PATI-908900 format. One record per residue (C-alpha): residue in one letter; x, y, z. Coordinates in steps of 0.05 Angstrom, whole numbers, padded with zeros to 5 digits, always signed. Layout:
# residues N
aXYZ/...
This chain:
# residues 280
x+00402-00230-00117/x+00337-00240-00159/x+00269-00217-00134/x+00192-00238-00150/x+00148-00178-00149/x+00069-00200-00148/x+00018-00150-00168/x+00057-00115-00225/x-00001-00090-00258/x-00017-00047-00194/x+00009+00023-00173/x+00062-00002-00124/x+00079-00068-00158/x+00094-00025-00219/x+00140+00020-00190/x+00173-00029-00153/x+00198-00072-00221/x+00213+00004-00255/x+00259+00012-00192/x+00287-00055-00188/x+00306-00055-00263/x+00336+00015-00254/x+00380-00015-00204/x+00396-00070-00253/x+00372-00121-00202/x+00352-00188-00232/x+00272-00187-00220/x+00213-00222-00249/x+00141-00199-00239/x+00078-00234-00232/x+00006-00210-00244/x-00059-00258-00250/x-00039-00284-00319/x+00027-00314-00280/x-00017-00352-00229/x-00079-00346-00190/x-00057-00324-00116/x-00118-00367-00091/x-00085-00434-00121/x-00036-00460-00076/x-00002-00506-00129/x+00009-00450-00183/x+00036-00404-00138/x+00088-00459-00115/x+00100-00475-00180/x+00116-00411-00208/x+00158-00390-00147/x+00201-00456-00147/x+00204-00453-00226/x+00232-00376-00224/x+00272-00394-00156/x+00282-00320-00134/x+00320-00299-00068/x+00258-00258-00045/x+00181-00245-00061/x+00157-00171-00053/x+00084-00188-00051/x+00045-00124-00067/x-00018-00159-00094/x-00085-00159-00057/x-00155-00148-00056/x-00164-00076-00045/x-00232-00058-00065/x-00253-00035+00005/x-00331-00026-00001/x-00331-00089-00044/x-00298-00128+00008/x-00358-00126+00055/x-00396-00160+00008/x-00345-00201-00026/x-00313-00231+00042/x-00299-00300+00015/x-00254-00271-00050/x-00226-00219-00010/x-00201-00272+00046/x-00181-00319-00010/x-00134-00263-00034/x-00113-00227+00026/x-00100-00287+00073/x-00099-00351+00043/x-00057-00315-00023/x-00011-00292+00027/x-00009-00350+00066/x+00008-00395+00003/x+00068-00343-00017/x+00095-00349+00056/x+00096-00423+00060/x+00141-00428-00005/x+00185-00378+00017/x+00195-00418+00089/x+00207-00479+00044/x+00257-00445+00003/x+00291-00405+00055/x+00280-00342+00019/x+00251-00268+00042/x+00186-00241+00040/x+00163-00168+00035/x+00089-00166+00053/x+00043-00101+00039/x+00000-00080+00093/x-00044-00019+00103/x-00063+00032+00155/x-00133-00005+00156/x-00108-00054+00207/x-00118+00001+00258/x-00184+00030+00284/x-00176+00100+00269/x-00189+00128+00331/x-00154+00185+00373/x-00103+00230+00341/x-00040+00206+00363/x+00011+00170+00312/x+00002+00094+00309/x+00073+00051+00326/x+00090-00008+00304/x+00080-00041+00369/x+00006-00016+00371/x-00050-00073+00375/x-00085-00072+00306/x-00161-00072+00312/x-00191-00064+00238/x-00265-00038+00234/x-00269-00061+00162/x-00265-00129+00128/x-00215-00108+00084/x-00169-00090+00146/x-00187-00150+00175/x-00154-00191+00123/x-00093-00153+00109/x-00083-00159+00187/x-00095-00233+00180/x-00043-00230+00126/x+00009-00202+00170/x-00005-00262+00220/x+00000-00306+00162/x+00070-00275+00146/x+00090-00279+00218/x+00069-00354+00230/x+00105-00382+00174/x+00173-00343+00163/x+00226-00307+00205/x+00256-00270+00142/x+00197-00226+00135/x+00184-00147+00128/x+00119-00121+00139/x+00106-00054+00110/x+00048-00017+00128/x+00025+00041+00075/x-00026+00090+00065/x-00067+00138+00014/x-00022+00112-00049/x-00025+00147-00116/x+00022+00131-00171/x+00026+00127-00248/x-00007+00062-00264/x-00078+00052-00237/x-00131+00096-00207/x-00128+00140-00146/x-00150+00199-00118/x-00107+00248-00149/x-00134+00220-00219/x-00204+00226-00195/x-00197+00295-00166/x-00165+00316-00234/x-00220+00284-00272/x-00276+00312-00232/x-00247+00384-00231/x-00250+00391-00310/x-00328+00372-00297/x-00348+00410-00236/x-00331+00478-00200/x-00347+00451-00131/x-00330+00385-00103/x-00343+00356-00033/x-00293+00315-00002/x-00283+00287+00068/x-00246+00331+00117/x-00251+00290+00188/x-00205+00232+00162/x-00128+00246+00171/x-00073+00211+00137/x-00008+00211+00098/x-00012+00207+00016/x+00045+00163-00006/x+00077+00167-00073/x+00086+00099-00103/x+00156+00114-00136/x+00183+00141-00068/x+00159+00083-00035/x+00183+00032-00088/x+00256+00064-00069/x+00253+00039+00007/x+00220-00026-00004/x+00282-00040-00058/x+00323-00009+00001/x+00294-00054+00050/x+00294-00124+00009/x+00370-00124+00001/x+00377-00114+00078/x+00366-00168+00133/x+00330-00111+00175/x+00273-00156+00182/x+00207-00136+00219/x+00143-00093+00215/x+00148-00013+00186/x+00101+00039+00168/x+00125+00076+00107/x+00089+00132+00078/x+00114+00203+00051/x+00121+00258+00108/x+00067+00295+00137/x-00004+00290+00144/x-00076+00323+00123/x-00147+00306+00107/x-00170+00280+00045/x-00201+00355+00033/x-00135+00386+00042/x-00104+00332-00003/x-00152+00354-00061/x-00140+00429-00045/x-00065+00418-00057/x-00079+00380-00120/x-00121+00432-00147/x-00072+00486-00127/x-00015+00451-00164/x-00055+00435-00226/x-00082+00507-00225/x-00151+00487-00227/x-00205+00538-00198/x-00244+00488-00160/x-00270+00499-00093/x-00267+00437-00039/x-00329+00440+00000/x-00306+00402+00065/x-00358+00351+00092/x-00356+00295+00147/x-00353+00220+00137/x-00422+00218+00161/x-00445+00258+00098/x-00404+00218+00058/x-00427+00147+00064/x-00392+00084+00045/x-00411+00014+00057/x-00343+00000+00087/x-00324+00049+00146/x-00260+00081+00138/x-00208+00101+00194/x-00206+00174+00218/x-00136+00167+00243/x-00087+00142+00194/x-00029+00175+00229/x+00033+00123+00225/x+00093+00135+00263/x+00155+00122+00219/x+00212+00125+00274/x+00216+00053+00259/x+00253+00067+00193/x+00302+00108+00224/x+00316+00060+00280/x+00336+00009+00226/x+00375+00056+00181/x+00324+00067+00126/x+00314+00143+00099/x+00243+00170+00110/x+00204+00187+00053/x+00198+00263+00024/x+00145+00306+00046/x+00078+00290+00008/x+00069+00356-00017/x+00129+00348-00052/x+00119+00279-00075/x+00050+00308-00102/x+00082+00365-00142/x+00135+00316-00170/x+00079+00265-00187/x+00037+00318-00224/x+00102+00345-00272/x+00128+00276-00283/x+00064+00240-00299/x+00022+00300-00320/
Protein backbone atom coordinates (compact mmCIF):
# COMPACT_ATOMS: atom_id res chain seq x y z
CA UNK A 1 0.00 0.00 0.00
CA UNK A 2 1.25 3.46 -0.90
CA UNK A 3 -0.08 6.56 0.87
CA UNK A 4 0.21 10.22 -0.12
CA UNK A 5 0.16 12.72 2.74
CA UNK A 6 -0.49 16.42 2.07
CA UNK A 7 0.55 19.21 4.42
CA UNK A 8 3.71 17.47 5.62
CA UNK A 9 5.18 20.74 6.87
CA UNK A 10 2.35 21.13 9.36
CA UNK A 11 2.03 19.55 12.79
CA UNK A 12 -0.26 16.68 11.81
CA UNK A 13 1.15 15.90 8.37
CA UNK A 14 4.63 15.70 9.88
CA UNK A 15 3.55 13.14 12.48
CA UNK A 16 1.48 11.11 10.01
CA UNK A 17 4.53 10.73 7.76
CA UNK A 18 6.64 9.80 10.78
CA UNK A 19 4.10 7.15 11.81
CA UNK A 20 3.84 5.65 8.31
CA UNK A 21 7.62 5.41 8.00
CA UNK A 22 7.84 3.77 11.41
CA UNK A 23 5.39 1.14 10.19
CA UNK A 24 7.43 0.74 7.00
CA UNK A 25 4.43 1.70 4.86
CA UNK A 26 5.32 3.13 1.46
CA UNK A 27 4.50 6.83 1.61
CA UNK A 28 5.13 10.13 -0.14
CA UNK A 29 4.72 13.56 1.35
CA UNK A 30 3.59 16.75 -0.34
CA UNK A 31 3.91 20.36 0.70
CA UNK A 32 3.59 23.62 -1.22
CA UNK A 33 6.80 22.92 -3.10
CA UNK A 34 5.33 19.71 -4.56
CA UNK A 35 2.10 21.25 -5.82
CA UNK A 36 -0.24 24.19 -5.29
CA UNK A 37 -3.56 22.89 -3.93
CA UNK A 38 -5.44 25.59 -5.82
CA UNK A 39 -4.00 24.39 -9.16
CA UNK A 40 -6.18 21.46 -10.23
CA UNK A 41 -3.86 20.32 -13.05
CA UNK A 42 -0.85 20.33 -10.74
CA UNK A 43 -2.74 18.31 -8.12
CA UNK A 44 -3.89 15.77 -10.69
CA UNK A 45 -0.47 15.46 -12.29
CA UNK A 46 1.31 14.85 -8.99
CA UNK A 47 -1.17 12.27 -7.72
CA UNK A 48 -1.33 10.41 -11.04
CA UNK A 49 2.48 10.29 -11.22
CA UNK A 50 2.83 9.01 -7.65
CA UNK A 51 -0.06 6.54 -8.03
CA UNK A 52 -0.94 6.14 -4.34
CA UNK A 53 -3.60 3.79 -2.98
CA UNK A 54 -4.84 6.46 -0.57
CA UNK A 55 -4.49 10.16 0.25
CA UNK A 56 -4.42 11.57 3.79
CA UNK A 57 -5.27 15.23 3.24
CA UNK A 58 -3.81 17.24 6.14
CA UNK A 59 -3.07 20.44 4.21
CA UNK A 60 -5.41 23.36 4.89
CA UNK A 61 -5.71 27.08 5.39
CA UNK A 62 -5.91 27.25 9.19
CA UNK A 63 -5.38 30.94 10.05
CA UNK A 64 -8.79 31.34 11.71
CA UNK A 65 -8.70 35.13 12.15
CA UNK A 66 -7.02 35.87 8.81
CA UNK A 67 -9.68 33.78 7.10
CA UNK A 68 -12.22 36.52 7.86
CA UNK A 69 -10.18 38.85 5.64
CA UNK A 70 -8.59 36.42 3.16
CA UNK A 71 -11.83 34.66 2.28
CA UNK A 72 -10.92 34.05 -1.33
CA UNK A 73 -7.64 32.31 -0.49
CA UNK A 74 -9.20 30.35 2.36
CA UNK A 75 -11.98 29.12 0.06
CA UNK A 76 -9.58 28.17 -2.73
CA UNK A 77 -7.41 26.09 -0.40
CA UNK A 78 -10.00 24.49 1.88
CA UNK A 79 -12.85 23.98 -0.56
CA UNK A 80 -11.51 24.00 -4.12
CA UNK A 81 -8.21 22.35 -3.11
CA UNK A 82 -10.05 19.59 -1.29
CA UNK A 83 -12.36 19.10 -4.26
CA UNK A 84 -9.38 18.80 -6.60
CA UNK A 85 -8.04 15.94 -4.51
CA UNK A 86 -11.46 14.29 -4.14
CA UNK A 87 -12.02 14.35 -7.91
CA UNK A 88 -8.71 12.67 -8.75
CA UNK A 89 -9.28 10.12 -5.97
CA UNK A 90 -12.58 9.27 -7.64
CA UNK A 91 -10.91 8.98 -11.05
CA UNK A 92 -8.22 6.66 -9.68
CA UNK A 93 -10.69 4.85 -7.37
CA UNK A 94 -8.56 5.37 -4.26
CA UNK A 95 -9.30 6.19 -0.62
CA UNK A 96 -9.25 9.71 0.81
CA UNK A 97 -8.98 10.79 4.44
CA UNK A 98 -9.93 14.42 5.00
CA UNK A 99 -9.05 16.30 8.17
CA UNK A 100 -11.86 18.54 9.38
CA UNK A 101 -12.45 20.49 12.59
CA UNK A 102 -14.63 21.23 15.61
CA UNK A 103 -15.19 24.66 14.00
CA UNK A 104 -17.85 23.14 11.72
CA UNK A 105 -20.21 23.36 14.73
CA UNK A 106 -21.72 26.48 16.28
CA UNK A 107 -20.34 25.68 19.71
CA UNK A 108 -23.53 26.34 21.63
CA UNK A 109 -24.73 24.39 24.67
CA UNK A 110 -22.73 21.92 26.74
CA UNK A 111 -23.59 18.60 25.10
CA UNK A 112 -21.06 16.53 23.19
CA UNK A 113 -21.47 16.89 19.43
CA UNK A 114 -22.24 13.62 17.65
CA UNK A 115 -21.16 12.87 14.10
CA UNK A 116 -24.84 12.96 13.13
CA UNK A 117 -25.35 16.54 14.40
CA UNK A 118 -25.85 19.15 11.71
CA UNK A 119 -22.83 21.46 11.26
CA UNK A 120 -23.50 25.20 11.63
CA UNK A 121 -20.15 27.04 11.49
CA UNK A 122 -20.00 30.56 12.95
CA UNK A 123 -16.76 31.64 11.26
CA UNK A 124 -15.46 31.58 7.70
CA UNK A 125 -12.71 29.05 8.40
CA UNK A 126 -15.26 26.61 9.82
CA UNK A 127 -17.56 27.24 6.87
CA UNK A 128 -14.85 26.32 4.36
CA UNK A 129 -13.91 23.17 6.27
CA UNK A 130 -17.55 22.07 6.24
CA UNK A 131 -17.79 22.79 2.51
CA UNK A 132 -14.64 20.69 2.15
CA UNK A 133 -16.47 17.83 3.87
CA UNK A 134 -19.35 18.24 1.45
CA UNK A 135 -17.00 18.19 -1.54
CA UNK A 136 -15.45 14.92 -0.35
CA UNK A 137 -18.86 13.29 0.11
CA UNK A 138 -20.05 14.59 -3.25
CA UNK A 139 -17.24 13.02 -5.26
CA UNK A 140 -16.22 9.80 -3.55
CA UNK A 141 -17.56 6.90 -1.50
CA UNK A 142 -14.23 5.67 -0.13
CA UNK A 143 -13.75 8.51 2.32
CA UNK A 144 -12.93 9.15 5.95
CA UNK A 145 -13.77 12.59 7.38
CA UNK A 146 -12.04 13.11 10.71
CA UNK A 147 -12.91 16.14 12.83
CA UNK A 148 -10.20 17.15 15.27
CA UNK A 149 -9.60 19.99 17.75
CA UNK A 150 -6.95 21.98 19.63
CA UNK A 151 -3.94 20.22 18.09
CA UNK A 152 -0.39 20.44 19.36
CA UNK A 153 2.68 18.72 17.95
CA UNK A 154 6.41 19.01 17.41
CA UNK A 155 6.47 20.54 13.95
CA UNK A 156 4.96 24.01 14.08
CA UNK A 157 3.47 26.61 16.37
CA UNK A 158 0.77 25.74 18.87
CA UNK A 159 -0.82 26.79 22.16
CA UNK A 160 1.65 24.81 24.29
CA UNK A 161 4.68 26.47 22.72
CA UNK A 162 3.06 29.89 23.03
CA UNK A 163 2.33 29.38 26.73
CA UNK A 164 5.87 28.17 27.42
CA UNK A 165 7.30 31.21 25.62
CA UNK A 166 5.01 33.68 27.42
CA UNK A 167 5.64 31.91 30.71
CA UNK A 168 9.32 32.84 30.49
CA UNK A 169 8.40 36.49 29.96
CA UNK A 170 5.49 37.02 32.38
CA UNK A 171 4.37 36.06 35.87
CA UNK A 172 0.66 36.27 34.96
CA UNK A 173 -1.08 35.36 31.72
CA UNK A 174 -4.75 35.94 30.82
CA UNK A 175 -6.37 32.93 29.15
CA UNK A 176 -9.94 32.34 28.00
CA UNK A 177 -11.90 30.12 30.38
CA UNK A 178 -15.31 29.78 28.68
CA UNK A 179 -14.28 27.80 25.60
CA UNK A 180 -14.30 24.06 26.28
CA UNK A 181 -12.67 21.39 24.13
CA UNK A 182 -10.11 18.61 23.93
CA UNK A 183 -6.39 19.21 23.38
CA UNK A 184 -5.11 16.72 20.81
CA UNK A 185 -1.52 15.51 20.44
CA UNK A 186 -0.72 14.99 16.77
CA UNK A 187 1.56 12.03 17.52
CA UNK A 188 -1.40 10.20 19.11
CA UNK A 189 -3.80 11.27 16.36
CA UNK A 190 -1.38 10.12 13.63
CA UNK A 191 -1.49 6.56 14.97
CA UNK A 192 -5.29 6.50 14.68
CA UNK A 193 -5.24 7.95 11.16
CA UNK A 194 -2.69 5.37 10.03
CA UNK A 195 -4.84 2.61 11.54
CA UNK A 196 -7.91 4.03 9.84
CA UNK A 197 -6.52 4.39 6.33
CA UNK A 198 -5.63 0.68 6.24
CA UNK A 199 -9.29 -0.26 6.72
CA UNK A 200 -12.50 0.18 4.78
CA UNK A 201 -14.45 1.58 7.75
CA UNK A 202 -15.46 4.64 5.76
CA UNK A 203 -17.45 7.52 7.20
CA UNK A 204 -17.25 10.55 9.48
CA UNK A 205 -15.40 10.46 12.79
CA UNK A 206 -14.48 12.67 15.72
CA UNK A 207 -10.95 12.13 17.01
CA UNK A 208 -9.36 13.97 19.93
CA UNK A 209 -7.52 12.99 23.07
CA UNK A 210 -9.88 11.98 25.87
CA UNK A 211 -11.26 14.48 28.36
CA UNK A 212 -12.17 18.16 28.07
CA UNK A 213 -10.94 21.41 29.58
CA UNK A 214 -10.95 25.16 29.01
CA UNK A 215 -8.00 26.96 27.44
CA UNK A 216 -7.24 28.34 30.91
CA UNK A 217 -7.19 24.85 32.44
CA UNK A 218 -4.99 23.68 29.57
CA UNK A 219 -2.54 26.52 30.29
CA UNK A 220 -2.53 25.73 34.02
CA UNK A 221 -1.64 22.09 33.30
CA UNK A 222 1.16 23.17 30.94
CA UNK A 223 2.72 25.35 33.65
CA UNK A 224 2.21 22.67 36.32
CA UNK A 225 4.01 19.99 34.31
CA UNK A 226 6.73 22.42 33.19
CA UNK A 227 7.13 23.59 36.81
CA UNK A 228 6.79 27.23 35.83
CA UNK A 229 5.53 29.67 38.51
CA UNK A 230 2.97 31.40 36.29
CA UNK A 231 -0.48 32.56 37.39
CA UNK A 232 -3.28 32.03 34.87
CA UNK A 233 -5.93 34.74 35.00
CA UNK A 234 -9.21 33.31 33.73
CA UNK A 235 -11.08 35.64 31.36
CA UNK A 236 -14.14 35.45 29.10
CA UNK A 237 -14.19 35.27 25.30
CA UNK A 238 -15.68 38.76 25.32
CA UNK A 239 -12.60 40.06 27.14
CA UNK A 240 -10.27 38.52 24.54
CA UNK A 241 -11.39 40.02 21.25
CA UNK A 242 -10.55 38.22 17.99
CA UNK A 243 -11.68 38.79 14.40
CA UNK A 244 -13.25 35.34 14.23
CA UNK A 245 -15.70 34.10 16.85
CA UNK A 246 -14.60 30.82 18.42
CA UNK A 247 -17.07 28.07 19.36
CA UNK A 248 -17.49 27.93 23.15
CA UNK A 249 -18.43 24.27 23.11
CA UNK A 250 -16.02 22.03 21.21
CA UNK A 251 -16.92 18.81 23.01
CA UNK A 252 -16.86 16.02 20.41
CA UNK A 253 -18.32 12.58 21.05
CA UNK A 254 -15.93 9.78 20.08
CA UNK A 255 -18.34 6.84 20.43
CA UNK A 256 -18.07 6.49 16.65
CA UNK A 257 -14.47 5.26 17.03
CA UNK A 258 -15.36 2.29 19.23
CA UNK A 259 -18.32 1.40 17.04
CA UNK A 260 -15.95 1.07 14.08
CA UNK A 261 -13.36 -0.91 16.06
CA UNK A 262 -10.83 1.88 16.60
CA UNK A 263 -9.14 2.70 19.90
CA UNK A 264 -9.79 6.02 21.60
CA UNK A 265 -6.79 8.27 22.15
CA UNK A 266 -5.18 8.63 25.61
CA UNK A 267 -6.26 11.35 28.04
CA UNK A 268 -5.11 14.83 27.07
CA UNK A 269 -3.17 15.29 30.32
CA UNK A 270 -1.17 12.15 29.58
CA UNK A 271 -0.59 13.33 26.01
CA UNK A 272 0.61 16.72 27.21
CA UNK A 273 3.00 15.14 29.70
CA UNK A 274 4.52 12.92 26.99
CA UNK A 275 4.75 15.84 24.56
CA UNK A 276 6.63 18.00 27.04
CA UNK A 277 8.89 15.07 28.01
CA UNK A 278 9.64 14.05 24.43
CA UNK A 279 9.90 17.43 22.74
CA UNK A 280 11.47 19.60 25.41
